[in-house]
C-alpha positions as CSV (number, residue, x, y, z in Angstrom):
1,M,19.4,47.6,50.4
2,S,17.8,44.2,49.7
3,K,18.0,42.7,46.2
4,K,14.9,42.1,44.0
5,G,14.3,38.7,42.5
6,I,12.2,37.1,39.8
7,L,10.6,33.7,40.2
8,L,9.6,32.1,36.9
9,C,6.6,29.8,37.8
10,G,6.5,26.8,35.6
11,H,4.0,23.9,35.6
12,G,6.4,21.0,35.2
13,S,6.6,18.3,32.5
14,R,6.9,14.5,32.4
15,K,9.2,14.8,29.4
16,A,12.8,15.8,29.7
17,T,12.5,17.8,26.5
18,G,9.8,19.9,28.0
19,T,11.8,20.6,31.1
20,A,14.9,21.4,29.0
21,A,12.9,23.9,26.9
22,F,11.6,25.6,30.1
23,K,15.1,25.8,31.5
24,N,16.3,27.4,28.2
25,L,13.6,30.1,28.7
26,V,14.9,30.6,32.2
27,K,18.5,31.1,30.9
28,I,17.3,33.6,28.3
29,L,15.3,35.6,30.8
30,T,18.1,35.5,33.4
31,Q,20.3,37.3,30.8
32,R,17.5,39.6,29.9
33,Y,16.8,40.6,33.5
34,S,20.4,40.8,34.6
35,T,19.7,43.4,37.3
36,Y,17.6,40.9,39.2
37,E,18.3,37.6,40.9
38,V,16.3,35.1,38.7
39,D,15.2,31.6,39.7
40,Y,12.5,29.2,38.8
41,G,10.2,26.5,40.1
42,F,7.5,24.0,39.2
43,L,4.0,23.1,40.4
44,E,4.4,19.4,39.7
45,F,6.6,16.6,38.6
46,N,9.9,18.5,38.5
47,H,12.2,20.1,41.0
48,P,12.9,22.7,42.3
49,L,9.4,23.4,43.7
50,Y,8.5,27.0,44.3
51,E,9.3,26.7,47.9
52,A,12.9,25.6,47.2
53,A,13.4,28.3,44.6
54,V,12.2,31.0,47.0
55,E,14.6,29.7,49.6
56,R,17.4,30.0,47.2
57,L,16.5,33.6,46.4
58,Y,16.1,34.4,50.1
59,R,19.6,33.0,50.8
60,R,20.9,35.3,48.1
61,G,19.6,38.3,49.9
62,V,16.3,38.8,48.0
63,R,13.5,40.3,50.0
64,E,11.1,41.2,47.2
65,I,10.1,38.6,44.6
66,L,8.2,39.3,41.4
67,A,6.6,36.0,40.4
68,L,5.9,35.6,36.7
69,P,3.6,32.6,35.7
70,V,4.9,30.9,32.6
71,I,1.3,30.1,31.8
72,L,-0.6,31.2,28.7
73,F,-4.1,31.6,30.0
74,A,-5.6,32.4,33.4
75,G,-7.2,29.0,34.3
76,A,-7.0,27.1,37.6
77,H,-3.2,27.1,37.7
78,A,-2.9,30.9,37.6
79,K,-6.0,31.6,39.7
80,N,-5.7,28.9,42.4
81,D,-2.6,26.7,42.4
82,I,0.2,29.3,41.9
83,P,-1.3,31.9,44.3
84,Y,-2.0,29.2,46.9
85,E,1.6,28.1,46.8
86,L,3.1,31.6,46.9
87,N,0.8,32.7,49.7
88,T,1.8,29.7,51.7
89,I,5.5,30.2,51.1
90,Q,5.3,33.9,51.9
91,S,3.8,33.1,55.3
92,Y,7.1,31.3,56.2
93,Y,9.1,34.6,56.0
94,K,8.3,37.8,58.0
95,D,10.5,40.0,55.9
96,L,9.8,38.7,52.4
97,Q,7.2,40.1,49.9
98,I,6.1,38.2,46.8
99,K,4.2,40.0,44.1
100,M,2.5,37.8,41.4
101,G,2.2,39.0,37.8
102,S,-0.4,37.9,35.3
103,P,-0.1,35.0,32.8
104,I,0.4,35.8,29.1
105,G,-3.3,36.0,28.3
106,V,-4.8,37.6,25.2
107,H,-2.1,39.9,23.8
108,A,-1.4,41.5,20.4
109,S,2.2,40.1,20.4
110,L,0.8,36.5,21.0
111,L,-1.5,37.1,18.0
112,E,1.5,38.2,15.9
113,L,3.5,35.2,17.1
114,A,0.7,32.8,16.1
115,K,0.5,34.5,12.7
116,K,4.3,34.2,12.3
117,R,4.2,30.4,13.0
118,I,1.4,30.0,10.4
119,L,3.4,31.9,7.8
120,E,6.5,30.0,8.6
121,Q,4.8,26.7,7.8
122,A,3.1,28.1,4.7
123,Q,6.5,29.1,3.3
124,L,8.1,25.9,4.4
125,Q,5.4,23.9,2.5
126,E,5.9,26.3,-0.5
127,G,2.2,27.1,-0.3
128,S,0.2,30.3,-0.8
129,N,-0.4,32.9,1.8
130,D,-4.0,33.1,0.6
131,F,-6.0,31.3,3.3
132,S,-9.5,31.9,1.9
133,Q,-10.0,28.2,1.2
134,D,-8.3,27.0,4.3
135,C,-9.3,26.1,7.9
136,L,-7.7,27.3,11.1
137,L,-7.7,24.8,14.1
138,V,-6.2,26.3,17.2
139,I,-5.4,23.7,19.9
140,G,-5.5,25.0,23.5
141,R,-4.5,23.2,26.7
142,G,-8.0,23.2,27.9
143,T,-9.1,24.0,31.5
144,T,-12.2,23.7,33.7
145,D,-12.5,27.5,33.6
146,P,-14.6,28.8,30.8
147,D,-12.9,32.2,31.1
148,A,-9.5,30.8,30.2
149,N,-11.0,28.6,27.4
150,S,-12.6,31.7,25.9
151,D,-9.2,33.4,25.6
152,A,-8.2,30.7,23.1
153,H,-11.4,31.3,21.2
154,K,-10.8,35.0,21.1
155,L,-7.3,34.7,19.7
156,M,-8.5,32.1,17.2
157,S,-11.3,34.4,16.0
158,M,-8.9,37.3,15.5
159,L,-6.5,35.1,13.6
160,W,-9.4,33.7,11.5
161,E,-10.7,37.0,10.5
162,G,-7.4,38.8,10.4
163,M,-5.6,36.3,8.1
164,G,-8.7,35.6,6.0
165,F,-9.3,31.9,6.8
166,K,-12.4,30.4,5.4
167,F,-13.3,28.9,8.8
168,G,-11.8,28.7,12.3
169,T,-12.4,26.8,15.5
170,V,-10.8,25.5,18.7
171,A,-10.0,22.1,20.1
172,Y,-8.2,21.1,23.3
173,S,-5.5,18.6,24.3
174,G,-7.2,17.8,27.6
175,T,-10.0,18.7,30.1
176,A,-12.2,20.7,27.7
177,Y,-14.3,19.7,24.7
178,P,-13.7,18.9,21.9
179,D,-10.4,17.1,22.0
180,V,-7.9,17.1,19.1
181,K,-9.4,14.0,17.3
182,Q,-12.9,15.4,17.6
183,G,-11.8,18.8,16.4
184,L,-10.1,17.2,13.3
185,D,-13.2,15.1,12.7
186,L,-15.3,18.2,12.8
187,V,-13.3,20.3,10.4
188,G,-12.9,17.2,8.2
189,Q,-16.6,17.4,7.3
190,I,-16.1,20.6,5.3
191,P,-14.0,20.7,2.1
192,F,-10.8,22.8,2.7
193,N,-7.6,23.0,0.7
194,R,-5.5,23.1,3.9
195,I,-6.1,22.7,7.6
196,F,-3.6,24.7,9.8
197,V,-3.3,23.1,13.2
198,V,-1.9,25.7,15.6
199,P,-1.0,24.5,19.1
200,F,-1.1,27.3,21.7
201,F,1.8,25.9,23.7
202,F,5.1,27.4,25.0
203,F,7.2,24.3,24.6
204,T,7.4,20.7,23.5
205,G,6.2,18.0,25.9
206,I,3.8,15.1,26.2
207,L,0.7,17.1,25.2
208,L,2.3,18.7,22.2
209,E,3.8,15.4,21.0
210,R,0.3,13.8,21.4
211,I,-1.2,16.6,19.2
212,Y,1.4,15.9,16.5
213,E,0.8,12.1,16.8
214,Q,-3.0,12.5,16.5
215,T,-2.7,14.8,13.6
216,S,-0.4,12.4,11.8
217,L,-2.9,9.6,12.3
218,H,-5.7,11.8,10.9
219,L,-3.7,12.5,7.8
220,L,-4.3,8.9,6.6
221,N,-8.1,9.6,6.3
222,E,-8.3,13.2,5.1
223,K,-8.1,14.7,1.6
224,A,-7.2,18.1,2.9
225,K,-3.5,18.9,3.6
226,I,-3.0,19.2,7.3
227,I,-0.2,21.5,8.4
228,C,1.0,21.7,12.0
229,T,2.9,24.8,13.3
230,D,5.6,24.8,15.9
231,S,5.2,25.8,19.6
232,F,5.8,29.4,20.6
233,N,9.1,28.6,22.4
234,T,11.3,31.6,23.2
235,D,10.5,34.0,20.3
236,E,11.2,37.7,20.9
237,L,7.5,38.5,20.6
238,L,6.8,36.3,23.6
239,L,9.7,37.7,25.6
240,R,8.3,41.2,25.1
241,I,5.1,40.1,26.8
242,F,7.2,38.9,29.8
243,D,8.7,42.4,29.9
244,E,5.2,43.9,30.2
245,R,4.1,41.4,32.8
246,L,7.2,42.2,34.8
247,E,6.5,45.9,34.8
248,E,2.9,45.2,35.8
249,A,4.0,43.1,38.7
250,K,6.4,45.8,39.9
251,S,3.6,48.4,39.8
252,G,0.9,46.2,41.2
253,T,-1.3,46.5,38.1
254,G,-1.0,42.9,36.9
255,N,-4.7,42.1,37.6
256,M,-6.5,39.2,36.0
257,N,-9.9,39.4,34.5
258,C,-12.5,39.2,37.3
259,Q,-15.5,40.2,35.3
260,L,-16.0,36.7,33.9
261,C,-14.2,34.7,36.6
262,K,-16.2,31.9,37.9
263,Y,-14.7,32.3,41.4
264,R,-15.9,36.0,41.6
265,R,-19.1,36.1,39.6
266,Q,-22.1,33.8,39.0
267,I,-21.3,32.3,35.6
268,V,-23.9,30.2,33.8
269,G,-23.3,26.6,34.7
270,F,-20.6,27.3,37.3
271,E,-22.7,29.0,40.0
272,Q,-21.4,26.6,42.7
273,E,-17.8,27.8,42.1
274,V,-18.4,31.4,43.4
275,G,-16.3,32.0,46.5
276,K,-14.5,28.7,46.3
277,E,-11.5,28.3,48.6
278,Q,-8.2,29.0,46.9
279,I,-6.2,25.8,47.3
280,G,-3.7,23.9,45.2
281,H,-4.4,20.4,43.8
282,H,-0.9,19.3,42.9
283,L,0.1,18.0,46.3
284,N,0.4,14.3,45.3
285,V,2.8,14.9,42.4
286,K,4.9,17.8,43.6
287,G,8.6,17.2,42.7
288,I,8.2,13.4,42.0
289,L,10.5,13.7,39.0
290,F,12.9,16.1,40.7
291,E,16.6,16.5,39.8
292,E,18.5,16.0,43.1
293,E,21.3,18.3,42.2
294,E,18.9,21.2,42.2
295,K,17.6,20.7,45.7
296,V,18.6,23.4,48.1
297,G,21.7,22.4,50.0
298,E,21.9,19.0,48.3
299,N,25.2,17.3,47.7
300,S,25.1,16.1,44.1
301,K,27.8,13.4,44.9
302,G,26.0,12.1,47.9
303,I,25.0,8.4,48.4
304,G,21.3,9.3,48.2
305,V,21.7,10.9,44.8
306,K,23.7,8.0,43.4
307,L,21.2,5.5,44.7
308,K,18.3,7.3,43.1
309,K,20.1,7.6,39.8
310,M,20.8,3.8,39.9
311,L,17.1,3.2,40.4
312,G,16.1,5.6,37.7
313,L,14.3,7.9,40.2
């Protein structure tokens, strides 16, 4: 009987700290799903690529892979890039089946985790848990897909009303509008006691560090106290969502929202996207920052590895 495997589908980071944090999640989930063969891969920058990770699983006797996107919302990465990569890889193997699960998405546990991060900072600052005179500013990654961006807005709205904030809104670290500075400028026009900046990110990395840097610069000009929360990281609340996504992948019920998907329906302003070909767009940066020792069949002591390390590649 063939083994079952889990492929954790990461995006990739240009920061070693971001890659290390992802690998820590892999370690935790490998222990959590001990009855499976667990491996991981990246869309861009880092190695192993998905193709190499699938090859490793196949060599270990895996013939059914449950692919779990380590992605918060169903934007282009979850709808296009990852399925494109996995479909291409599966075509290389006649006896291999890859089932893709859903990204994290709007989930009650994610809402609880965001609340937990806010309360942690409120306690750390020795402040009140009364948020009636405070502002909530959720920072999303930002995508070109309005469906994915709306997920950040929905979670923000539920936090705003559920925790009793005076006002809440969303800004983005890239791609979507407004950006972090513009979001801070916007909420700075209204008098608040505190502004809670809540990044919706798994781990640290360039984007998260940029958010903290922009927030620190903004502190110089604002009267309100600006408080940033930590990333979600590997909290148990997040791990439970992965448990659910794994079960959905197994049963084939891990469907994404197609009702408001710009690739399936005519959405206002995105009519030209309907029926667009599913294709990845990370081909130019796949594995450019790879770790040679993680390549399939690579000799970590070989001359090629030593040369690249000398050159800083």
